[in-house]
C-alpha angles and dihedrals in degrees: 000000000000125000087250091058090049090049091052088062115090092224125028110246112252128174091235092058093054091046092047090054092047092051094044090053094047089050090048093055090045095050097043091046089052095045088053091060093222117133114228090241090059098053095101094049098096142332094273097056092041091053097043095040098045114353098064095051088049092056095045089044092050096052095046092047091052091051092046093048090050094049093050091043092227101131098112100047089040093055104028139049120221090229133005125243125237107303106222097079085070085093086081097065086038087062090050087052089057087051088053094049090048090055091051092046089053097047120118096230091178091070091060124106126188093259096053091043089052092048089046094055087052086055090067086074088078086081093061098039101044095039094047092047097049114018090029118040099011089048090054091051093048092050092061091076113004139072119255093256091062090042090058095043098044098044090048090047091049088049092051094045091055088072091063088085087072086074091057093051100053111292119120115256095240094054088045095053090050085051090052091053094047089047090056089055089047091051091053090050091050090046091053088051093052094050094043096047097033094231138076090218095087092050090052087055095047094045093049094049092044092057092045089050093049092054091041095055090045091056117091117340115333122220124254092277094051094118096044096078093064090049093052090047090055090052089053090049095051090047089051093056090049094054104027089101090064090060092043094049113099093005110162098187100115112134112229111244 
């Protein structure tokens, strides 16, 4: 990115700014979740618990992130690449899309009521908030000093570590650590989708729909293929690790200091 482009931003990108935003968002989710009094393991019980335990923090987070991004003037670098990578690794997020459809096809839709469905729709906001936080604003900060390999690794690791708060809101540590590992794979998939499409927007969409599908399939009695979605997701994540170097190679996204 040229010095002119940097000068056009209201605030010059810095790693500490991206990390501060990431930490603030993580703390916000934790605090709102604790104040709601809803344990993480009870989120899918009904619409009220899902909204208070997850949806409310997403709404607040989305508003604050939009304001922060506007004040920084980072919308364009947060949402768009200067140049797309090679296209063929997009098969990785496509596999994740298959996992998403499998979840939806296995969902016990008869167990839904209007309240749970409405709260589930709010849950889609997670694609906007978590992607803008990690593969948006944090990524912009990291690109001010680091090479693209570190940008992928650290943004994916930060996304994974956000899920540690679930252990502080009722989920057992072993399950949480497994979730952290799976989240790192997911972060890699979303990073590949950003690089291959040239925009974070599609990652936001896939991420939001994925979380919607995981809560959907976990509500009521899932169909016989209910566990298959997670297996397909794991295949996508491993494939992502195998090909992520190809979307990193030749990246020219470094923001001039």
